[in-house]
GUTOR-800416 format. One line per field, with one value per residue (C-alpha): residue number from 1; chain; x, y, z. Coordinates in nm, 2 decimals, decimal comma, always signed. Layout:
i (NUM | ...);
ch (A | ...);
c1 (X | ...);
c2 (Y | ...);
c3 (Z | ...);
***
This chain:
i (1 | 2 | 3 | 4 | 5 | 6 | 7 | 8 | 9 | 10 | 11 | 12 | 13 | 14 | 15 | 16 | 17 | 18 | 19 | 20 | 21 | 22 | 23 | 24 | 25 | 26 | 27 | 28 | 29 | 30 | 31 | 32 | 33 | 34 | 35 | 36 | 37 | 38 | 39 | 40 | 41 | 42 | 43 | 44 | 45 | 46 | 47 | 48 | 49 | 50 | 51 | 52 | 53 | 54 | 55 | 56 | 57 | 58 | 59 | 60 | 61 | 62 | 63 | 64 | 65 | 66 | 67 | 68 | 69 | 70 | 71 | 72 | 73 | 74 | 75 | 76 | 77 | 78 | 79 | 80 | 81 | 82 | 83 | 84 | 85 | 86 | 87 | 88 | 89 | 90 | 91 | 92 | 93 | 94 | 95 | 96 | 97 | 98 | 99 | 100 | 101 | 102 | 103 | 104 | 105 | 106 | 107 | 108 | 109 | 110 | 111 | 112 | 113 | 114 | 115 | 116 | 117 | 118 | 119 | 120 | 121 | 122 | 123 | 124 | 125 | 126 | 127 | 128 | 129 | 130 | 131 | 132 | 133 | 134 | 135 | 136 | 137 | 138 | 139 | 140 | 141 | 142 | 143 | 144 | 145 | 146);
ch (A | A | A | A | A | A | A | A | A | A | A | A | A | A | A | A | A | A | A | A | A | A | A | A | A | A | A | A | A | A | A | A | A | A | A | A | A | A | A | A | A | A | A | A | A | A | A | A | A | A | A | A | A | A | A | A | A | A | A | A | A | A | A | A | A | A | A | A | A | A | A | A | A | A | A | A | A | A | A | A | A | A | A | A | A | A | A | A | A | A | A | A | A | A | A | A | A | A | A | A | A | A | A | A | A | A | A | A | A | A | A | A | A | A | A | A | A | A | A | A | A | A | A | A | A | A | A | A | A | A | A | A | A | A | A | A | A | A | A | A | A | A | A | A | A | A);
c1 (+3,62 | +3,37 | +3,07 | +2,76 | +2,44 | +2,14 | +1,78 | +1,63 | +1,45 | +1,77 | +1,89 | +1,87 | +2,11 | +2,35 | +2,39 | +2,54 | +2,83 | +2,86 | +2,89 | +3,14 | +3,35 | +3,37 | +3,44 | +3,74 | +3,87 | +3,88 | +3,91 | +3,73 | +3,97 | +3,73 | +3,40 | +3,33 | +3,70 | +3,77 | +4,09 | +4,25 | +4,55 | +4,67 | +4,90 | +4,62 | +4,36 | +4,11 | +3,93 | +3,69 | +3,52 | +3,63 | +3,33 | +3,54 | +3,90 | +3,99 | +4,29 | +4,31 | +4,43 | +4,79 | +4,74 | +4,75 | +4,51 | +4,22 | +3,98 | +3,62 | +3,36 | +2,99 | +2,79 | +2,42 | +2,32 | +2,04 | +2,13 | +1,92 | +1,85 | +2,06 | +2,36 | +2,62 | +2,63 | +3,01 | +2,96 | +2,83 | +3,17 | +3,35 | +3,68 | +3,55 | +3,50 | +3,86 | +3,98 | +3,81 | +3,95 | +4,30 | +4,34 | +4,21 | +4,45 | +4,74 | +4,64 | +4,63 | +4,96 | +5,13 | +4,96 | +5,06 | +5,41 | +5,33 | +5,57 | +5,28 | +4,96 | +4,65 | +4,42 | +4,09 | +3,75 | +3,42 | +3,13 | +2,82 | +2,48 | +2,19 | +1,93 | +1,63 | +1,72 | +2,04 | +2,26 | +2,62 | +2,90 | +3,27 | +3,51 | +3,88 | +4,08 | +4,41 | +4,72 | +4,76 | +4,40 | +4,45 | +4,77 | +4,59 | +4,29 | +4,52 | +4,68 | +4,33 | +4,24 | +4,55 | +4,49 | +4,13 | +4,23 | +4,51 | +4,27 | +4,01 | +4,28 | +4,40 | +4,06 | +3,96 | +4,30 | +4,33);
c2 (-5,86 | -5,60 | -5,43 | -5,46 | -5,26 | -5,36 | -5,38 | -5,46 | -5,23 | -5,05 | -4,98 | -4,60 | -4,64 | -4,90 | -4,80 | -4,46 | -4,62 | -4,91 | -4,66 | -4,44 | -4,75 | -4,87 | -4,52 | -4,48 | -4,82 | -4,97 | -5,35 | -5,51 | -5,71 | -5,79 | -5,67 | -5,68 | -5,76 | -5,82 | -5,67 | -5,65 | -5,51 | -5,69 | -5,39 | -5,14 | -5,38 | -5,31 | -5,49 | -5,38 | -5,46 | -5,27 | -5,22 | -5,23 | -5,31 | -5,23 | -5,16 | -4,85 | -4,84 | -4,84 | -5,15 | -4,97 | -5,05 | -4,82 | -4,86 | -4,74 | -4,71 | -4,66 | -4,41 | -4,37 | -4,03 | -3,79 | -3,51 | -3,21 | -3,14 | -2,82 | -3,01 | -3,24 | -3,59 | -3,57 | -3,28 | -3,53 | -3,68 | -3,64 | -3,69 | -4,02 | -4,15 | -4,07 | -4,22 | -4,55 | -4,57 | -4,45 | -4,73 | -4,99 | -4,85 | -4,88 | -5,24 | -5,32 | -5,15 | -5,36 | -5,69 | -5,66 | -5,51 | -5,21 | -4,92 | -4,68 | -4,60 | -4,70 | -4,42 | -4,40 | -4,29 | -4,23 | -4,31 | -4,12 | -4,23 | -3,99 | -4,19 | -4,00 | -4,03 | -4,22 | -3,93 | -4,03 | -3,83 | -3,92 | -3,79 | -3,88 | -3,83 | -3,66 | -3,82 | -3,53 | -3,58 | -3,95 | -3,92 | -3,68 | -3,91 | -4,20 | -3,99 | -3,91 | -4,28 | -4,38 | -4,10 | -4,21 | -4,58 | -4,49 | -4,29 | -4,57 | -4,83 | -4,61 | -4,53 | -4,90 | -5,02 | -5,27);
c3 (-2,15 | -2,26 | -2,10 | -2,31 | -2,35 | -2,15 | -2,26 | -1,92 | -1,68 | -1,58 | -1,93 | -1,87 | -1,59 | -1,74 | -2,10 | -2,06 | -1,86 | -2,10 | -2,39 | -2,21 | -2,11 | -2,48 | -2,62 | -2,38 | -2,49 | -2,14 | -2,10 | -1,81 | -1,59 | -1,30 | -1,16 | -0,78 | -0,71 | -0,34 | -0,21 | +0,13 | +0,31 | +0,63 | +0,69 | +0,69 | +0,84 | +0,57 | +0,30 | +0,03 | -0,30 | -0,62 | -0,85 | -1,17 | -1,23 | -1,59 | -1,81 | -2,02 | -2,39 | -2,26 | -2,05 | -1,72 | -1,43 | -1,36 | -1,07 | -1,09 | -0,82 | -0,88 | -0,68 | -0,72 | -0,59 | -0,59 | -0,84 | -0,92 | -1,28 | -1,26 | -1,12 | -1,30 | -1,15 | -1,11 | -0,87 | -0,62 | -0,54 | -0,21 | -0,04 | +0,11 | -0,24 | -0,33 | -0,01 | -0,08 | -0,43 | -0,32 | -0,07 | -0,31 | -0,58 | -0,34 | -0,27 | -0,64 | -0,69 | -0,42 | -0,51 | -0,87 | -0,81 | -1,02 | -1,06 | -1,08 | -0,88 | -1,08 | -1,18 | -1,00 | -1,13 | -0,94 | -1,17 | -1,05 | -1,17 | -1,11 | -0,92 | -1,08 | -1,44 | -1,50 | -1,61 | -1,60 | -1,43 | -1,44 | -1,18 | -1,25 | -0,93 | -1,01 | -0,84 | -0,60 | -0,47 | -0,47 | -0,26 | -0,01 | +0,01 | +0,10 | +0,38 | +0,51 | +0,50 | +0,69 | +0,95 | +1,01 | +1,03 | +1,28 | +1,49 | +1,48 | +1,58 | +1,86 | +2,00 | +1,99 | +2,12 | +1,83);
***
């Protein structure tokens, strides 16, 4: 499946991503994919599940954020963004019996003008973010005696 250009009122926000997606030869597997882990007691929605040119899964999450003209949109990504994607990637890895962890990408769209920022999370950051997620989840479970 492909992602196509948009001529509607949000074209300035959609088209930069659609062009980037096509240029990097991604194939859409599913949009708004629901995932869950009984083990981790968590569930979420993955904005974009895609495959790269090598056929490997890639997860993408959209963030619409205020970005100053002097800043790059991708500078507005945070560890919490990586943690969300990391746990979803681990769920996809387990659900699909993959021998690799899917790559994760935060897609930042500047709220004021639609500028596009791409933050690819390296595997070491992804692994750390997954540890942080698990630590926070364990703390929450302990505090709430779940």
